[in-house]
ChimeraX commands (.cxc) that place a marker at each C-alpha (Angstrom):
marker #1 position 88.00,80.12,95.73 radius 0.5
marker #1 position 90.87,81.17,93.53 radius 0.5
marker #1 position 94.13,79.65,93.57 radius 0.5
marker #1 position 96.32,81.91,95.56 radius 0.5
marker #1 position 99.20,83.05,93.39 radius 0.5
marker #1 position 101.33,86.29,93.80 radius 0.5
marker #1 position 101.94,86.60,90.13 radius 0.5
marker #1 position 98.28,86.83,89.30 radius 0.5
marker #1 position 97.38,89.69,91.57 radius 0.5
marker #1 position 100.57,91.50,91.72 radius 0.5
marker #1 position 99.84,94.04,88.77 radius 0.5
marker #1 position 97.35,95.68,91.11 radius 0.5
marker #1 position 99.84,96.75,93.42 radius 0.5
marker #1 position 102.61,97.89,91.09 radius 0.5
marker #1 position 103.14,101.64,90.74 radius 0.5
marker #1 position 103.66,102.95,87.19 radius 0.5
marker #1 position 107.35,103.10,85.92 radius 0.5
marker #1 position 108.36,106.12,84.39 radius 0.5
marker #1 position 110.28,106.08,81.04 radius 0.5
marker #1 position 113.87,106.22,81.29 radius 0.5
marker #1 position 114.14,104.30,84.70 radius 0.5
marker #1 position 116.70,101.68,85.11 radius 0.5
marker #1 position 115.89,97.90,85.71 radius 0.5
marker #1 position 117.11,98.46,89.20 radius 0.5
marker #1 position 114.97,101.40,89.90 radius 0.5
marker #1 position 111.92,99.30,88.24 radius 0.5
marker #1 position 112.52,96.46,90.82 radius 0.5
marker #1 position 112.33,99.08,93.77 radius 0.5
marker #1 position 109.24,100.50,92.52 radius 0.5
marker #1 position 107.51,97.04,92.08 radius 0.5
marker #1 position 108.10,96.67,95.78 radius 0.5
marker #1 position 106.77,100.16,97.01 radius 0.5
marker #1 position 109.97,101.84,97.54 radius 0.5
marker #1 position 111.09,104.89,95.93 radius 0.5
marker #1 position 114.41,104.71,94.26 radius 0.5
marker #1 position 114.99,108.31,94.82 radius 0.5
marker #1 position 114.38,108.23,98.56 radius 0.5
marker #1 position 117.79,106.57,99.15 radius 0.5
marker #1 position 116.29,105.05,102.52 radius 0.5
marker #1 position 116.89,101.35,102.89 radius 0.5
marker #1 position 116.83,99.04,105.56 radius 0.5
marker #1 position 120.44,99.21,106.92 radius 0.5
marker #1 position 120.16,95.38,108.18 radius 0.5
marker #1 position 117.82,93.52,105.56 radius 0.5
marker #1 position 116.86,94.03,102.05 radius 0.5
marker #1 position 113.19,94.28,102.93 radius 0.5
marker #1 position 112.22,95.94,99.58 radius 0.5
marker #1 position 113.25,92.76,97.71 radius 0.5
marker #1 position 109.99,91.13,99.31 radius 0.5
marker #1 position 107.98,94.22,99.29 radius 0.5
marker #1 position 108.11,94.56,103.07 radius 0.5
marker #1 position 108.12,97.47,104.88 radius 0.5
marker #1 position 108.84,97.01,108.85 radius 0.5
marker #1 position 106.36,98.58,111.09 radius 0.5
marker #1 position 108.29,100.74,113.66 radius 0.5
marker #1 position 105.58,102.53,115.49 radius 0.5
marker #1 position 104.87,100.46,118.93 radius 0.5
marker #1 position 101.55,102.15,119.52 radius 0.5
marker #1 position 100.13,101.09,116.06 radius 0.5
marker #1 position 101.32,97.44,116.60 radius 0.5
marker #1 position 99.69,97.27,119.87 radius 0.5
marker #1 position 96.30,98.80,118.39 radius 0.5
marker #1 position 96.52,96.02,115.72 radius 0.5
marker #1 position 96.94,93.26,118.17 radius 0.5
marker #1 position 94.27,94.70,120.47 radius 0.5
marker #1 position 91.74,95.07,117.48 radius 0.5
marker #1 position 92.17,91.40,117.29 radius 0.5
marker #1 position 90.59,90.56,120.39 radius 0.5
marker #1 position 92.79,87.68,121.10 radius 0.5
marker #1 position 91.93,84.96,123.62 radius 0.5
marker #1 position 94.16,83.01,125.74 radius 0.5
marker #1 position 93.54,79.79,123.72 radius 0.5
marker #1 position 93.91,81.44,120.29 radius 0.5
marker #1 position 96.42,80.29,117.84 radius 0.5
marker #1 position 97.54,82.95,115.19 radius 0.5
marker #1 position 98.96,83.03,111.99 radius 0.5
marker #1 position 101.16,85.99,111.18 radius 0.5
marker #1 position 102.14,86.53,107.72 radius 0.5
marker #1 position 105.47,88.77,107.11 radius 0.5
marker #1 position 106.54,89.23,110.75 radius 0.5
marker #1 position 109.70,91.15,109.66 radius 0.5
marker #1 position 111.82,91.77,112.55 radius 0.5
marker #1 position 109.20,90.72,115.16 radius 0.5
marker #1 position 107.66,94.15,116.37 radius 0.5
marker #1 position 103.96,92.67,116.01 radius 0.5
marker #1 position 105.07,89.01,116.75 radius 0.5
marker #1 position 106.31,89.83,120.32 radius 0.5
marker #1 position 102.98,91.62,121.19 radius 0.5
marker #1 position 100.82,88.93,119.86 radius 0.5
marker #1 position 102.83,86.37,121.88 radius 0.5
marker #1 position 101.86,88.24,125.02 radius 0.5
marker #1 position 98.08,87.21,124.45 radius 0.5
marker #1 position 98.03,84.21,122.23 radius 0.5
marker #1 position 98.48,80.63,122.96 radius 0.5
marker #1 position 100.64,79.96,119.84 radius 0.5
marker #1 position 101.92,81.93,116.94 radius 0.5
marker #1 position 102.92,80.47,113.41 radius 0.5
marker #1 position 104.72,82.92,111.57 radius 0.5
marker #1 position 105.29,82.89,107.72 radius 0.5
marker #1 position 108.44,84.79,106.69 radius 0.5
marker #1 position 110.24,84.86,103.27 radius 0.5
marker #1 position 113.49,86.09,104.36 radius 0.5
marker #1 position 115.57,83.74,106.50 radius 0.5
marker #1 position 117.57,86.65,108.06 radius 0.5
marker #1 position 114.52,88.28,109.20 radius 0.5
marker #1 position 113.22,84.82,110.57 radius 0.5
marker #1 position 116.46,84.54,112.46 radius 0.5
marker #1 position 115.82,87.99,113.96 radius 0.5
marker #1 position 112.49,87.06,115.32 radius 0.5
marker #1 position 113.66,83.89,116.83 radius 0.5
marker #1 position 116.48,85.84,118.61 radius 0.5
marker #1 position 113.89,88.15,120.13 radius 0.5
marker #1 position 112.20,85.27,122.05 radius 0.5
marker #1 position 115.22,83.20,122.61 radius 0.5
marker #1 position 115.48,81.84,125.96 radius 0.5
marker #1 position 112.32,83.26,126.93 radius 0.5
marker #1 position 109.02,81.35,127.68 radius 0.5
marker #1 position 107.51,82.90,124.48 radius 0.5
marker #1 position 110.11,80.80,122.60 radius 0.5
marker #1 position 107.82,77.56,123.01 radius 0.5
marker #1 position 104.65,79.55,121.62 radius 0.5
marker #1 position 106.40,80.49,118.31 radius 0.5
marker #1 position 106.84,78.48,115.19 radius 0.5
marker #1 position 108.24,80.24,111.96 radius 0.5
marker #1 position 107.74,78.79,108.51 radius 0.5
marker #1 position 110.61,80.29,106.17 radius 0.5
marker #1 position 109.03,80.54,102.89 radius 0.5
marker #1 position 106.52,81.75,100.27 radius 0.5
marker #1 position 103.11,82.18,101.92 radius 0.5
marker #1 position 101.40,81.45,98.70 radius 0.5
marker #1 position 102.87,77.84,98.62 radius 0.5
marker #1 position 103.25,76.99,102.32 radius 0.5
marker #1 position 101.12,74.48,104.14 radius 0.5
marker #1 position 99.26,76.39,106.68 radius 0.5
marker #1 position 98.41,75.00,110.14 radius 0.5
marker #1 position 95.01,75.68,111.87 radius 0.5
marker #1 position 94.74,79.09,113.11 radius 0.5
marker #1 position 92.06,81.29,114.72 radius 0.5
marker #1 position 93.10,84.45,114.01 radius 0.5
marker #1 position 95.35,86.04,111.20 radius 0.5
marker #1 position 97.40,89.13,111.74 radius 0.5
marker #1 position 99.51,90.55,109.10 radius 0.5
marker #1 position 101.55,93.68,108.01 radius 0.5
marker #1 position 100.98,92.46,104.49 radius 0.5
marker #1 position 104.02,92.42,101.89 radius 0.5
marker #1 position 102.19,94.20,99.02 radius 0.5
marker #1 position 102.66,91.66,96.09 radius 0.5
marker #1 position 100.60,88.92,98.17 radius 0.5
marker #1 position 97.47,91.42,99.10 radius 0.5
marker #1 position 94.81,89.54,97.03 radius 0.5
marker #1 position 96.54,85.86,97.38 radius 0.5
marker #1 position 96.33,86.67,101.36 radius 0.5
marker #1 position 92.68,87.68,101.39 radius 0.5
marker #1 position 91.36,84.70,99.39 radius 0.5
marker #1 position 93.63,82.06,100.98 radius 0.5
marker #1 position 92.19,83.27,104.46 radius 0.5
marker #1 position 88.68,83.07,102.94 radius 0.5
marker #1 position 89.26,79.46,101.49 radius 0.5
marker #1 position 91.08,78.06,104.45 radius 0.5
marker #1 position 89.19,75.41,106.33 radius 0.5
marker #1 position 88.26,75.51,109.06 radius 0.5
marker #1 position 87.55,79.13,108.72 radius 0.5
marker #1 position 89.47,81.45,111.07 radius 0.5
marker #1 position 87.35,83.91,113.45 radius 0.5
marker #1 position 88.87,87.09,112.23 radius 0.5
marker #1 position 91.92,88.71,110.50 radius 0.5
marker #1 position 93.40,91.93,111.06 radius 0.5
marker #1 position 95.44,92.76,107.94 radius 0.5
marker #1 position 97.26,96.02,106.59 radius 0.5
marker #1 position 97.48,96.86,103.18 radius 0.5
marker #1 position 98.02,99.63,100.78 radius 0.5
marker #1 position 95.19,102.16,101.42 radius 0.5
marker #1 position 93.72,102.02,97.93 radius 0.5
marker #1 position 93.60,98.20,98.17 radius 0.5
marker #1 position 91.96,98.35,101.77 radius 0.5
marker #1 position 89.32,101.00,100.35 radius 0.5
marker #1 position 88.65,98.56,97.75 radius 0.5
marker #1 position 87.98,95.81,100.02 radius 0.5
marker #1 position 85.25,97.99,102.10 radius 0.5
marker #1 position 83.94,99.70,99.08 radius 0.5
marker #1 position 80.16,99.93,98.80 radius 0.5
marker #1 position 77.90,99.81,95.54 radius 0.5
marker #1 position 77.85,103.07,93.84 radius 0.5
marker #1 position 81.23,104.31,95.02 radius 0.5
marker #1 position 84.16,104.76,92.75 radius 0.5
marker #1 position 86.09,101.98,94.15 radius 0.5
marker #1 position 83.37,99.28,94.03 radius 0.5
marker #1 position 84.81,96.35,92.11 radius 0.5
marker #1 position 84.73,92.83,91.51 radius 0.5
marker #1 position 87.39,92.51,94.33 radius 0.5
marker #1 position 84.87,94.26,96.50 radius 0.5
marker #1 position 82.27,91.84,95.69 radius 0.5
marker #1 position 84.03,88.69,95.82 radius 0.5
marker #1 position 85.34,89.36,99.33 radius 0.5
marker #1 position 82.16,90.67,100.66 radius 0.5
marker #1 position 80.20,87.76,99.40 radius 0.5
marker #1 position 82.29,85.54,101.93 radius 0.5
marker #1 position 83.13,87.98,104.77 radius 0.5
marker #1 position 82.11,91.13,106.72 radius 0.5
marker #1 position 84.88,93.83,105.98 radius 0.5
marker #1 position 85.54,96.94,108.20 radius 0.5
marker #1 position 88.17,99.58,108.07 radius 0.5
marker #1 position 90.04,99.98,111.25 radius 0.5
marker #1 position 92.40,102.64,110.91 radius 0.5
marker #1 position 94.86,104.60,108.44 radius 0.5
marker #1 position 98.53,104.34,108.93 radius 0.5
marker #1 position 100.95,107.12,107.51 radius 0.5
marker #1 position 104.08,106.08,105.61 radius 0.5
marker #1 position 106.31,107.33,108.03 radius 0.5
marker #1 position 105.59,104.61,110.56 radius 0.5
marker #1 position 107.51,102.14,108.42 radius 0.5
marker #1 position 111.17,101.51,107.66 radius 0.5
marker #1 position 111.78,102.01,104.84 radius 0.5
marker #1 position 108.86,104.35,104.19 radius 0.5
marker #1 position 106.68,103.05,101.19 radius 0.5
marker #1 position 105.64,105.34,98.41 radius 0.5
marker #1 position 101.88,104.94,99.56 radius 0.5
marker #1 position 99.80,105.22,102.64 radius 0.5
marker #1 position 98.51,101.95,104.36 radius 0.5
marker #1 position 95.16,101.01,106.31 radius 0.5
marker #1 position 94.26,98.38,108.47 radius 0.5
marker #1 position 91.22,96.21,107.76 radius 0.5
marker #1 position 89.16,93.72,109.81 radius 0.5
marker #1 position 87.94,90.70,107.87 radius 0.5
marker #1 position 85.44,88.35,109.62 radius 0.5
marker #1 position 84.65,85.31,107.41 radius 0.5
marker #1 position 80.99,84.29,107.34 radius 0.5
marker #1 position 80.51,80.94,108.97 radius 0.5
marker #1 position 79.13,78.96,107.44 radius 0.5
marker #1 position 80.12,80.72,104.16 radius 0.5
marker #1 position 77.11,81.11,101.48 radius 0.5
marker #1 position 76.50,78.01,99.24 radius 0.5
marker #1 position 77.77,79.79,96.11 radius 0.5
marker #1 position 80.57,78.27,93.83 radius 0.5
marker #1 position 83.24,81.09,93.93 radius 0.5
marker #1 position 84.29,80.33,90.19 radius 0.5
marker #1 position 80.57,80.92,89.11 radius 0.5
marker #1 position 80.15,84.23,91.09 radius 0.5
marker #1 position 83.50,85.42,89.96 radius 0.5
marker #1 position 82.74,84.42,86.41 radius 0.5
marker #1 position 79.64,86.58,86.32 radius 0.5
marker #1 position 81.69,89.39,87.86 radius 0.5
marker #1 position 84.25,89.13,85.29 radius 0.5
marker #1 position 81.79,90.07,82.58 radius 0.5
marker #1 position 79.74,92.75,84.29 radius 0.5
marker #1 position 82.62,94.49,85.96 radius 0.5
marker #1 position 84.93,94.59,82.80 radius 0.5
marker #1 position 83.05,97.89,82.11 radius 0.5
marker #1 position 81.21,98.56,85.30 radius 0.5
marker #1 position 79.79,102.01,84.34 radius 0.5
marker #1 position 78.09,100.52,81.19 radius 0.5
marker #1 position 74.80,98.70,81.11 radius 0.5
marker #1 position 74.74,95.03,82.20 radius 0.5
marker #1 position 73.52,94.24,78.70 radius 0.5
marker #1 position 76.35,96.00,77.15 radius 0.5
marker #1 position 78.66,94.04,79.10 radius 0.5
marker #1 position 77.28,90.97,77.89 radius 0.5
marker #1 position 77.64,91.97,74.10 radius 0.5
marker #1 position 81.54,92.13,74.56 radius 0.5
marker #1 position 83.58,90.01,72.23 radius 0.5
marker #1 position 83.70,86.47,72.95 radius 0.5
marker #1 position 81.06,86.59,75.99 radius 0.5
marker #1 position 78.29,84.97,74.11 radius 0.5
marker #1 position 80.75,82.29,72.61 radius 0.5
marker #1 position 81.87,81.36,76.00 radius 0.5
marker #1 position 78.29,81.10,77.46 radius 0.5
marker #1 position 77.14,78.91,74.59 radius 0.5
marker #1 position 79.84,76.67,75.13 radius 0.5
marker #1 position 79.11,76.34,78.88 radius 0.5
marker #1 position 75.49,75.90,78.25 radius 0.5
marker #1 position 75.92,73.08,75.79 radius 0.5
marker #1 position 78.17,71.39,78.24 radius 0.5
marker #1 position 75.65,71.79,80.99 radius 0.5
marker #1 position 72.91,70.39,78.78 radius 0.5
marker #1 position 75.13,67.42,77.82 radius 0.5
marker #1 position 75.80,66.50,81.34 radius 0.5
marker #1 position 72.12,66.92,82.38 radius 0.5
marker #1 position 70.83,65.14,79.26 radius 0.5
marker #1 position 68.81,68.00,78.36 radius 0.5
marker #1 position 68.08,68.09,74.58 radius 0.5
marker #1 position 69.41,71.19,72.32 radius 0.5
marker #1 position 68.99,72.29,68.91 radius 0.5
marker #1 position 71.50,73.73,66.66 radius 0.5
marker #1 position 69.48,76.82,66.11 radius 0.5
marker #1 position 69.13,77.66,69.93 radius 0.5
marker #1 position 70.09,81.38,70.36 radius 0.5
marker #1 position 72.22,81.98,73.53 radius 0.5
marker #1 position 71.86,85.74,72.74 radius 0.5
marker #1 position 68.13,85.43,73.12 radius 0.5
marker #1 position 68.37,83.53,76.31 radius 0.5
marker #1 position 70.71,85.90,77.98 radius 0.5
marker #1 position 68.44,88.93,76.72 radius 0.5
marker #1 position 65.75,87.10,78.28 radius 0.5
marker #1 position 67.15,86.56,81.53 radius 0.5
marker #1 position 68.20,90.28,81.63 radius 0.5
marker #1 position 64.83,91.53,81.07 radius 0.5
marker #1 position 62.99,89.18,83.32 radius 0.5
marker #1 position 65.25,90.23,86.21 radius 0.5
marker #1 position 65.17,93.88,85.42 radius 0.5
marker #1 position 69.10,93.98,85.48 radius 0.5
marker #1 position 69.50,94.61,81.48 radius 0.5
marker #1 position 69.77,98.47,82.14 radius 0.5
marker #1 position 71.36,98.29,85.50 radius 0.5
marker #1 position 75.22,99.12,85.81 radius 0.5
marker #1 position 77.65,96.81,87.88 radius 0.5
marker #1 position 78.94,99.89,89.50 radius 0.5
marker #1 position 75.71,100.06,91.48 radius 0.5
marker #1 position 74.84,96.23,91.84 radius 0.5
marker #1 position 75.16,94.90,95.42 radius 0.5
marker #1 position 76.06,91.52,96.13 radius 0.5
marker #1 position 72.68,90.43,96.54 radius 0.5
marker #1 position 71.78,91.71,93.00 radius 0.5
marker #1 position 74.66,89.82,91.52 radius 0.5
marker #1 position 73.54,86.85,93.34 radius 0.5
marker #1 position 69.80,86.97,91.94 radius 0.5
marker #1 position 71.30,87.38,88.42 radius 0.5
marker #1 position 73.56,84.37,88.72 radius 0.5
marker #1 position 70.65,82.50,90.16 radius 0.5
marker #1 position 68.37,83.46,87.17 radius 0.5
marker #1 position 71.21,82.35,84.77 radius 0.5
marker #1 position 71.40,79.01,86.51 radius 0.5
marker #1 position 67.85,78.57,86.13 radius 0.5
marker #1 position 68.02,78.28,82.33 radius 0.5
marker #1 position 71.21,76.37,82.30 radius 0.5
marker #1 position 73.70,79.19,81.75 radius 0.5
marker #1 position 77.13,78.88,83.78 radius 0.5
marker #1 position 80.20,80.99,83.90 radius 0.5
marker #1 position 82.67,78.35,84.84 radius 0.5
marker link #1:1,2 radius 0.2
marker link #1:2,3 radius 0.2
marker link #1:3,4 radius 0.2
marker link #1:4,5 radius 0.2
marker link #1:5,6 radius 0.2
marker link #1:6,7 radius 0.2
marker link #1:7,8 radius 0.2
marker link #1:8,9 radius 0.2
marker link #1:9,10 radius 0.2
marker link #1:10,11 radius 0.2
marker link #1:11,12 radius 0.2
marker link #1:12,13 radius 0.2
marker link #1:13,14 radius 0.2
marker link #1:14,15 radius 0.2
marker link #1:15,16 radius 0.2
marker link #1:16,17 radius 0.2
marker link #1:17,18 radius 0.2
marker link #1:18,19 radius 0.2
marker link #1:19,20 radius 0.2
marker link #1:20,21 radius 0.2
marker link #1:21,22 radius 0.2
marker link #1:22,23 radius 0.2
marker link #1:23,24 radius 0.2
marker link #1:24,25 radius 0.2
marker link #1:25,26 radius 0.2
marker link #1:26,27 radius 0.2
marker link #1:27,28 radius 0.2
marker link #1:28,29 radius 0.2
marker link #1:29,30 radius 0.2
marker link #1:30,31 radius 0.2
marker link #1:31,32 radius 0.2
marker link #1:32,33 radius 0.2
marker link #1:33,34 radius 0.2
marker link #1:34,35 radius 0.2
marker link #1:35,36 radius 0.2
marker link #1:36,37 radius 0.2
marker link #1:37,38 radius 0.2
marker link #1:38,39 radius 0.2
marker link #1:39,40 radius 0.2
marker link #1:40,41 radius 0.2
marker link #1:41,42 radius 0.2
marker link #1:42,43 radius 0.2
marker link #1:43,44 radius 0.2
marker link #1:44,45 radius 0.2
marker link #1:45,46 radius 0.2
marker link #1:46,47 radius 0.2
marker link #1:47,48 radius 0.2
marker link #1:48,49 radius 0.2
marker link #1:49,50 radius 0.2
marker link #1:50,51 radius 0.2
marker link #1:51,52 radius 0.2
marker link #1:52,53 radius 0.2
marker link #1:53,54 radius 0.2
marker link #1:54,55 radius 0.2
marker link #1:55,56 radius 0.2
marker link #1:56,57 radius 0.2
marker link #1:57,58 radius 0.2
marker link #1:58,59 radius 0.2
marker link #1:59,60 radius 0.2
marker link #1:60,61 radius 0.2
marker link #1:61,62 radius 0.2
marker link #1:62,63 radius 0.2
marker link #1:63,64 radius 0.2
marker link #1:64,65 radius 0.2
marker link #1:65,66 radius 0.2
marker link #1:66,67 radius 0.2
marker link #1:67,68 radius 0.2
marker link #1:68,69 radius 0.2
marker link #1:69,70 radius 0.2
marker link #1:70,71 radius 0.2
marker link #1:71,72 radius 0.2
marker link #1:72,73 radius 0.2
marker link #1:73,74 radius 0.2
marker link #1:74,75 radius 0.2
marker link #1:75,76 radius 0.2
marker link #1:76,77 radius 0.2
marker link #1:77,78 radius 0.2
marker link #1:78,79 radius 0.2
marker link #1:79,80 radius 0.2
marker link #1:80,81 radius 0.2
marker link #1:81,82 radius 0.2
marker link #1:82,83 radius 0.2
marker link #1:83,84 radius 0.2
marker link #1:84,85 radius 0.2
marker link #1:85,86 radius 0.2
marker link #1:86,87 radius 0.2
marker link #1:87,88 radius 0.2
marker link #1:88,89 radius 0.2
marker link #1:89,90 radius 0.2
marker link #1:90,91 radius 0.2
marker link #1:91,92 radius 0.2
marker link #1:92,93 radius 0.2
marker link #1:93,94 radius 0.2
marker link #1:94,95 radius 0.2
marker link #1:95,96 radius 0.2
marker link #1:96,97 radius 0.2
marker link #1:97,98 radius 0.2
marker link #1:98,99 radius 0.2
marker link #1:99,100 radius 0.2
marker link #1:100,101 radius 0.2
marker link #1:101,102 radius 0.2
marker link #1:102,103 radius 0.2
marker link #1:103,104 radius 0.2
marker link #1:104,105 radius 0.2
marker link #1:105,106 radius 0.2
marker link #1:106,107 radius 0.2
marker link #1:107,108 radius 0.2
marker link #1:108,109 radius 0.2
marker link #1:109,110 radius 0.2
marker link #1:110,111 radius 0.2
marker link #1:111,112 radius 0.2
marker link #1:112,113 radius 0.2
marker link #1:113,114 radius 0.2
marker link #1:114,115 radius 0.2
marker link #1:115,116 radius 0.2
marker link #1:116,117 radius 0.2
marker link #1:117,118 radius 0.2
marker link #1:118,119 radius 0.2
marker link #1:119,120 radius 0.2
marker link #1:120,121 radius 0.2
marker link #1:121,122 radius 0.2
marker link #1:122,123 radius 0.2
marker link #1:123,124 radius 0.2
marker link #1:124,125 radius 0.2
marker link #1:125,126 radius 0.2
marker link #1:126,127 radius 0.2
marker link #1:127,128 radius 0.2
marker link #1:128,129 radius 0.2
marker link #1:129,130 radius 0.2
marker link #1:130,131 radius 0.2
marker link #1:131,132 radius 0.2
marker link #1:132,133 radius 0.2
marker link #1:133,134 radius 0.2
marker link #1:134,135 radius 0.2
marker link #1:135,136 radius 0.2
marker link #1:136,137 radius 0.2
marker link #1:137,138 radius 0.2
marker link #1:138,139 radius 0.2
marker link #1:139,140 radius 0.2
marker link #1:140,141 radius 0.2
marker link #1:141,142 radius 0.2
marker link #1:142,143 radius 0.2
marker link #1:143,144 radius 0.2
marker link #1:144,145 radius 0.2
marker link #1:145,146 radius 0.2
marker link #1:146,147 radius 0.2
marker link #1:147,148 radius 0.2
marker link #1:148,149 radius 0.2
marker link #1:149,150 radius 0.2
marker link #1:150,151 radius 0.2
marker link #1:151,152 radius 0.2
marker link #1:152,153 radius 0.2
marker link #1:153,154 radius 0.2
marker link #1:154,155 radius 0.2
marker link #1:155,156 radius 0.2
marker link #1:156,157 radius 0.2
marker link #1:157,158 radius 0.2
marker link #1:158,159 radius 0.2
marker link #1:159,160 radius 0.2
marker link #1:160,161 radius 0.2
marker link #1:161,162 radius 0.2
marker link #1:162,163 radius 0.2
marker link #1:163,164 radius 0.2
marker link #1:164,165 radius 0.2
marker link #1:165,166 radius 0.2
marker link #1:166,167 radius 0.2
marker link #1:167,168 radius 0.2
marker link #1:168,169 radius 0.2
marker link #1:169,170 radius 0.2
marker link #1:170,171 radius 0.2
marker link #1:171,172 radius 0.2
marker link #1:172,173 radius 0.2
marker link #1:173,174 radius 0.2
marker link #1:174,175 radius 0.2
marker link #1:175,176 radius 0.2
marker link #1:176,177 radius 0.2
marker link #1:177,178 radius 0.2
marker link #1:178,179 radius 0.2
marker link #1:179,180 radius 0.2
marker link #1:180,181 radius 0.2
marker link #1:181,182 radius 0.2
marker link #1:182,183 radius 0.2
marker link #1:183,184 radius 0.2
marker link #1:184,185 radius 0.2
marker link #1:185,186 radius 0.2
marker link #1:186,187 radius 0.2
marker link #1:187,188 radius 0.2
marker link #1:188,189 radius 0.2
marker link #1:189,190 radius 0.2
marker link #1:190,191 radius 0.2
marker link #1:191,192 radius 0.2
marker link #1:192,193 radius 0.2
marker link #1:193,194 radius 0.2
marker link #1:194,195 radius 0.2
marker link #1:195,196 radius 0.2
marker link #1:196,197 radius 0.2
marker link #1:197,198 radius 0.2
marker link #1:198,199 radius 0.2
marker link #1:199,200 radius 0.2
marker link #1:200,201 radius 0.2
marker link #1:201,202 radius 0.2
marker link #1:202,203 radius 0.2
marker link #1:203,204 radius 0.2
marker link #1:204,205 radius 0.2
marker link #1:205,206 radius 0.2
marker link #1:206,207 radius 0.2
marker link #1:207,208 radius 0.2
marker link #1:208,209 radius 0.2
marker link #1:209,210 radius 0.2
marker link #1:210,211 radius 0.2
marker link #1:211,212 radius 0.2
marker link #1:212,213 radius 0.2
marker link #1:213,214 radius 0.2
marker link #1:214,215 radius 0.2
marker link #1:215,216 radius 0.2
marker link #1:216,217 radius 0.2
marker link #1:217,218 radius 0.2
marker link #1:218,219 radius 0.2
marker link #1:219,220 radius 0.2
marker link #1:220,221 radius 0.2
marker link #1:221,222 radius 0.2
marker link #1:222,223 radius 0.2
marker link #1:223,224 radius 0.2
marker link #1:224,225 radius 0.2
marker link #1:225,226 radius 0.2
marker link #1:226,227 radius 0.2
marker link #1:227,228 radius 0.2
marker link #1:228,229 radius 0.2
marker link #1:229,230 radius 0.2
marker link #1:230,231 radius 0.2
marker link #1:231,232 radius 0.2
marker link #1:232,233 radius 0.2
marker link #1:233,234 radius 0.2
marker link #1:234,235 radius 0.2
marker link #1:235,236 radius 0.2
marker link #1:236,237 radius 0.2
marker link #1:237,238 radius 0.2
marker link #1:238,239 radius 0.2
marker link #1:239,240 radius 0.2
marker link #1:240,241 radius 0.2
marker link #1:241,242 radius 0.2
marker link #1:242,243 radius 0.2
marker link #1:243,244 radius 0.2
marker link #1:244,245 radius 0.2
marker link #1:245,246 radius 0.2
marker link #1:246,247 radius 0.2
marker link #1:247,248 radius 0.2
marker link #1:248,249 radius 0.2
marker link #1:249,250 radius 0.2
marker link #1:250,251 radius 0.2
marker link #1:251,252 radius 0.2
marker link #1:252,253 radius 0.2
marker link #1:253,254 radius 0.2
marker link #1:254,255 radius 0.2
marker link #1:255,256 radius 0.2
marker link #1:256,257 radius 0.2
marker link #1:257,258 radius 0.2
marker link #1:258,259 radius 0.2
marker link #1:259,260 radius 0.2
marker link #1:260,261 radius 0.2
marker link #1:261,262 radius 0.2
marker link #1:262,263 radius 0.2
marker link #1:263,264 radius 0.2
marker link #1:264,265 radius 0.2
marker link #1:265,266 radius 0.2
marker link #1:266,267 radius 0.2
marker link #1:267,268 radius 0.2
marker link #1:268,269 radius 0.2
marker link #1:269,270 radius 0.2
marker link #1:270,271 radius 0.2
marker link #1:271,272 radius 0.2
marker link #1:272,273 radius 0.2
marker link #1:273,274 radius 0.2
marker link #1:274,275 radius 0.2
marker link #1:275,276 radius 0.2
marker link #1:276,277 radius 0.2
marker link #1:277,278 radius 0.2
marker link #1:278,279 radius 0.2
marker link #1:279,280 radius 0.2
marker link #1:280,281 radius 0.2
marker link #1:281,282 radius 0.2
marker link #1:282,283 radius 0.2
marker link #1:283,284 radius 0.2
marker link #1:284,285 radius 0.2
marker link #1:285,286 radius 0.2
marker link #1:286,287 radius 0.2
marker link #1:287,288 radius 0.2
marker link #1:288,289 radius 0.2
marker link #1:289,290 radius 0.2
marker link #1:290,291 radius 0.2
marker link #1:291,292 radius 0.2
marker link #1:292,293 radius 0.2
marker link #1:293,294 radius 0.2
marker link #1:294,295 radius 0.2
marker link #1:295,296 radius 0.2
marker link #1:296,297 radius 0.2
marker link #1:297,298 radius 0.2
marker link #1:298,299 radius 0.2
marker link #1:299,300 radius 0.2
marker link #1:300,301 radius 0.2
marker link #1:301,302 radius 0.2
marker link #1:302,303 radius 0.2
marker link #1:303,304 radius 0.2
marker link #1:304,305 radius 0.2
marker link #1:305,306 radius 0.2
marker link #1:306,307 radius 0.2
marker link #1:307,308 radius 0.2
marker link #1:308,309 radius 0.2
marker link #1:309,310 radius 0.2
marker link #1:310,311 radius 0.2
marker link #1:311,312 radius 0.2
marker link #1:312,313 radius 0.2
marker link #1:313,314 radius 0.2
marker link #1:314,315 radius 0.2
marker link #1:315,316 radius 0.2
marker link #1:316,317 radius 0.2
marker link #1:317,318 radius 0.2
marker link #1:318,319 radius 0.2
marker link #1:319,320 radius 0.2
marker link #1:320,321 radius 0.2
marker link #1:321,322 radius 0.2
marker link #1:322,323 radius 0.2
marker link #1:323,324 radius 0.2
marker link #1:324,325 radius 0.2
marker link #1:325,326 radius 0.2
marker link #1:326,327 radius 0.2
marker link #1:327,328 radius 0.2
view
């Protein structure tokens, strides 16, 4: 699994900045808020953390219902905001751990359960979710701050023991990429990586007016059910192959491997593998010919990543491993 870092993935979710905007408006747009709207949370500077508070109680209830919580469940909530989802989760779960970046919002959540039986069922971790030490949890529920969408998904999938399910709200385009199928416009390396380790379903769409302040984009809720046990595939290897073939997903796989620097990297990896395995090599060995042979023998040379399913990628990865070619 990749190391979860908000910086690494944040570019996916940043809207383009028009020429002439000020530094302040750029910061607002990075967090998904329109600088021209003039709509801000009157109490908390939520846009600072890319958060938009879900204000529709019916949608909050639907999200909790879709989690099918059990009385014995321990729930991880990421980005509780002012606690609109939290209080509904506490009604059904045994315990909730909420990770919140803003101490003021954490205090607001605490205030909502203070003096009630639910207070004993709630722990709040104040800090960056990406860096936080997470406890055991059965279910994750999140109205996800935009800039940690990818880190959140991959941290859930790499957490051990695996949770049963995650119900997560994302920007709609990101959610659509998670559930995209081969042959569709949004099928991508992200889609393949997530679907290798989980079953992903779209639950519902959520309009921007259901949030305070309203974001620039629409949102969607997805269900991610990690495969348990996970497939015995090293993520770095699968992702390494994906980086190559999805770099130009509408080109042929053969053309993607011909890109600058790919053969040099594969030859270095191959010679390292041969050294570790005590396999003799010669200076005139041609990695280019080895790659071409694998692509031709598997029938993927003229295929396009845009139409290759996870099983296709796994078969191709296995064929490369059979001749000692690795991607990480």
